[in-house]
C-alpha positions in Angstrom: -13.3 -23.1 6.2 -13.5 -19.9 7.9 -15.9 -17.2 6.3 -14.3 -13.6 6.1 -17.8 -11.8 6.9 -18.8 -8.3 5.8 -21.7 -7.1 8.2 -24.2 -4.9 6.1 -26.6 -4.5 8.6 -27.3 -5.0 12.3 -30.3 -4.7 14.4 -32.7 -6.8 12.3 -35.7 -8.6 13.8 -35.6 -12.3 12.3 -34.1 -11.5 9.1 -35.0 -14.2 6.6 -35.5 -15.6 3.0 -33.4 -13.1 1.3 -33.0 -12.3 -2.9 -32.0 -9.8 -5.0 -34.0 -7.0 -6.5 -33.5 -6.4 -10.3 -31.9 -2.8 -9.0 -29.5 -4.6 -7.0 -30.6 -4.1 -3.7 -31.1 -7.2 -1.1 -34.6 -7.9 -0.2 -35.7 -10.0 2.8 -38.3 -10.6 5.5 -38.0 -9.0 8.9 -40.5 -11.5 10.6 -40.3 -9.5 14.0 -41.9 -6.3 12.4 -44.0 -7.9 10.0 -42.1 -6.4 7.1 -40.3 -6.8 3.8 -37.3 -4.6 4.1 -34.2 -4.1 1.7 -30.5 -3.0 1.9 -28.3 -1.1 -0.4 -24.9 0.5 -0.1 -26.6 3.9 -0.5 -29.8 3.7 1.3 -28.9 0.9 3.9 -31.8 -0.8 5.8 -35.2 0.6 4.1 -38.9 -0.4 4.0 -40.3 -2.0 1.1 -43.6 -3.3 2.1 -45.5 -3.8 5.4 -47.4 -7.6 4.9 -48.3 -8.1 8.7 -48.5 -11.3 10.3 -45.2 -13.4 10.3 -43.3 -13.6 6.7 -41.0 -16.2 6.8 -39.0 -15.9 3.4 -39.3 -13.9 0.0 -38.8 -14.2 -3.8 -38.5 -11.8 -6.6 -41.1 -12.9 -9.3 -40.7 -12.5 -13.0 -43.7 -9.8 -12.9 -41.5 -7.4 -10.7 -43.3 -8.3 -7.2 -41.9 -10.0 -4.3 -43.6 -13.2 -3.3 -44.2 -14.0 0.3 -44.5 -17.0 2.5 -46.6 -15.7 5.2 -47.4 -18.1 8.6 -50.2 -16.0 9.8 -48.1 -14.3 12.7 -46.4 -16.6 15.0 -43.1 -17.8 15.7 -42.7 -19.7 18.9 -44.5 -17.5 21.9 -44.2 -14.5 19.7 -47.2 -13.1 18.1 -47.4 -10.3 15.3 -49.4 -7.2 16.1 -51.4 -7.5 13.3 -52.3 -11.1 12.5 -52.5 -12.4 8.9 -53.7 -15.4 7.6 -51.0 -18.7 6.6 -50.9 -18.1 2.9 -48.8 -17.1 -0.1 -48.7 -13.1 -0.6 -47.2 -11.1 -3.3 -46.0 -7.4 -2.6 -45.7 -5.0 -5.0 -43.0 -2.0 -5.4 -44.9 0.6 -4.6 -46.2 -1.2 -1.2 -49.1 -3.0 -2.2 -49.7 -6.3 -0.5 -52.2 -8.8 -1.5 -52.8 -12.4 -0.5 -53.0 -14.8 -3.7 -53.1 -18.2 -2.1 -54.6 -19.8 1.3 -55.4 -22.9 0.3 -54.0 -25.7 -2.3 -55.3 -28.8 -3.7 -58.4 -28.5 -1.0 -55.6 -28.0 1.7 -55.7 -25.0 4.0 -52.0 -23.8 4.7 -50.5 -24.3 7.8 -47.7 -21.8 8.2 -45.8 -21.7 4.9 -42.1 -21.2 5.2 -39.6 -21.3 2.3 -40.4 -20.8 -1.2 -38.9 -21.3 -4.8 -39.7 -20.7 -8.3 -39.1 -23.8 -10.7 -38.1 -23.8 -14.3 -41.8 -24.2 -15.4 -42.6 -21.6 -13.5 -44.3 -22.9 -10.8 -44.0 -22.1 -7.1 -42.9 -24.5 -4.9 -43.0 -24.0 -1.0 -42.7 -25.7 2.3 -45.7 -25.7 4.6 -44.8 -27.4 8.0 -46.9 -26.8 11.3 -45.6 -25.2 14.4 -42.1 -25.7 15.5 -42.8 -28.3 18.4 -40.1 -30.8 18.7 -42.0 -32.6 21.4 -45.2 -32.7 19.2 -44.4 -32.8 16.0 -47.1 -32.4 13.0 -47.5 -32.9 9.7 -45.4 -31.3 7.2 -46.4 -30.5 3.4 -44.8 -29.6 -0.1 -46.8 -27.7 -2.5 -46.7 -26.3 -6.1 -48.8 -23.5 -7.3 -49.1 -23.1 -11.1 -48.7 -19.5 -12.7 -53.0 -19.6 -12.6 -53.0 -19.9 -9.3 -54.2 -23.3 -9.0 -51.7 -26.0 -7.6 -51.1 -29.5 -6.1 -49.9 -31.1 -2.9 -46.5 -32.7 -3.9 -45.7 -34.7 -0.7 -47.1 -34.9 3.0 -44.4 -35.8 5.6 -45.5 -37.2 9.4 -43.9 -35.4 12.2 -41.5 -33.5 10.1 -40.5 -29.3 9.5 -39.7 -29.1 6.1 -37.9 -25.7 6.1 -35.8 -24.2 3.3 -36.6 -25.7 -0.3 -34.9 -24.9 -3.8 -35.9 -26.0 -7.2 -33.0 -27.7 -9.7 -32.9 -27.3 -13.3 -34.0 -30.6 -13.8 -37.8 -29.8 -12.3 -36.6 -31.4 -8.9 -36.8 -29.9 -5.6 -34.5 -30.2 -2.4 -35.8 -29.4 0.9 -34.3 -29.7 4.5 -36.2 -31.0 7.5 -35.3 -29.1 10.7 -36.5 -31.8 13.2 -34.2 -34.6 12.0 -31.6 -32.7 9.9 -32.3 -34.6 6.7 -31.9 -33.3 3.3 -34.2 -34.5 0.7 -35.1 -34.6 -3.1 -38.6 -34.8 -4.3 -38.7 -35.7 -8.3 -41.7 -34.8 -10.3 -44.7 -37.5 -9.6 -42.7 -39.2 -6.7 -41.8 -39.0 -3.0 -39.2 -37.3 -1.1 -35.8 -39.3 -0.9 -33.3 -39.0 1.6 -30.1 -37.8 0.2 -27.9 -36.6 3.0 -27.9 -36.5 7.2 -26.5 -33.5 8.7 -24.3 -33.6 11.8 -26.5 -33.8 15.0 -25.8 -30.0 16.0 -26.4 -28.7 12.5 -30.2 -27.7 12.1 -30.8 -27.0 8.5 -32.9 -23.9 7.5 -32.5 -22.3 4.1 -30.1 -23.3 1.3 -29.0 -22.2 -2.2 -27.3 -24.1 -5.2 -24.3 -22.8 -6.8 -23.2 -23.0 -10.7 -21.9 -26.6 -9.9 -24.9 -28.1 -8.6 -23.7 -27.9 -5.0 -25.9 -27.4 -2.2 -25.2 -24.6 0.4 -27.4 -25.2 3.6 -27.4 -22.7 6.5 -27.5 -24.3 9.7 -29.5 -23.0 12.6 -27.3 -23.5 15.8 -24.6 -24.9 13.5 -22.7 -21.8 13.2 -22.1 -21.9 9.5 -23.0 -23.2 6.1 -22.9 -27.0 5.2 -21.7 -27.4 1.7 -23.1 -30.6 0.0 -22.6 -32.1 -3.5 -25.8 -32.6 -5.6 -25.9 -36.2 -4.4 -25.7 -35.3 -1.0 -21.8 -36.1 -0.3 -20.5 -33.7 2.3 -17.8 -31.5 0.9 -17.1 -28.8 3.5 -18.5 -26.3 6.3 -18.4 -22.6 6.0 -17.9 -21.4 9.7 -19.6 -17.9 10.3 -20.7 -17.9 14.1 -24.2 -16.6 15.1 -27.3 -18.4 13.5 -27.4 -18.4 10.1 -31.2 -18.6 8.7 -31.1 -18.3 4.9 -29.0 -17.3 1.8 -28.9 -16.2 -1.5 -25.8 -15.7 -3.9 -24.7 -12.5 -5.3 -22.2 -12.9 -7.8 -19.4 -14.8 -6.0 -20.7 -13.7 -2.8 -23.1 -15.5 -0.4 -25.5 -13.3 1.2 -26.6 -14.6 4.6 -29.7 -13.6 7.0 -28.3 -14.2 10.6 -30.4 -14.2 13.7 -27.6 -12.9 16.0 -25.7 -14.4 18.9 -28.4 -16.8 20.4 -26.5 -17.3 23.6 -26.8 -13.3 24.4 -30.5 -13.1 23.6 -32.6 -12.2 26.4 -35.8 -10.7 24.8 -38.8 -12.1 23.4 -38.5 -10.5 20.4 -34.7 -10.1 19.8 -33.6 -7.1 17.2 -30.1 -8.3 16.9 -30.3 -10.0 13.8 -27.4 -9.4 11.0 -27.1 -9.1 7.0 -23.8 -10.7 6.0 -21.8 -10.7 2.6 -19.2 -13.3 2.5 -17.1 -13.9 -0.5 -17.0 -17.5 -1.3 -15.4 -17.7 -5.1 -18.3 -19.4 -6.8 -21.5 -18.1 -8.3 -25.0 -19.3 -7.3 -27.1 -21.3 -10.1 -29.2 -18.6 -11.7 -32.4 -18.6 -9.9 -35.5 -19.3 -11.6 -38.5 -16.8 -11.8 -42.2 -16.8 -12.4 -45.6 -15.3 -11.4 -48.9 -16.2 -10.1 -51.7 -14.3 -11.5 
């Protein structure tokens, strides 16, 4: 399947983890500027909040705040000008940013990556170590309750848990960027592999459509792998570039793209793009929650 891409913005520095604000604006992180930014047809790209460090993804909460996975300020050799601590942050519409979680269930966070509210209001997030394919660390999946307490759901040796999304039944699906695996984690259980993506497809982010299918953005794969809920392969949406994460907007898929990786020659490339692609299917409505 060939994508018909509408480019909404260019010149972005590692845009990730988009969501839709209540007023219809698209909100996302821009890792290389340590900011939360937003886009609208009238304002274009504009600042939402400065959270410091290295924001990896964001999700709109039921309280009107934007929740952020904060890796502390590193991506490969890149270091933020103002470092932070690995944490979950919360940004308000007036620009205020606060750290709300640095530790869960006795575990100090490593480098939180992606996040998703579940139907019970809990915030699920992935917490890998540094991305070091030759020296792989321990990956973790956490859940944080509305009162700020939480638990370790799973701990996976030599894994890089990246994108995560909550399903209606209380399960979560997450992807491993090292091995290209897609996993489902049931309440009280351990992660079970449901699919293996093609060798050259490195999964990053994912969302679920109204039919329960998984849409997985593939770093280096140049597109989006589409799978049934049981992991059966359906199709591939070819986009080119380096798709990082996505969110549904009506029957459109919004994608944050890193840029054309074979043309990059600087340490902090500002060649990212924001795309809108008509896909003819709506997304499953995202769950919303809030952490006190």
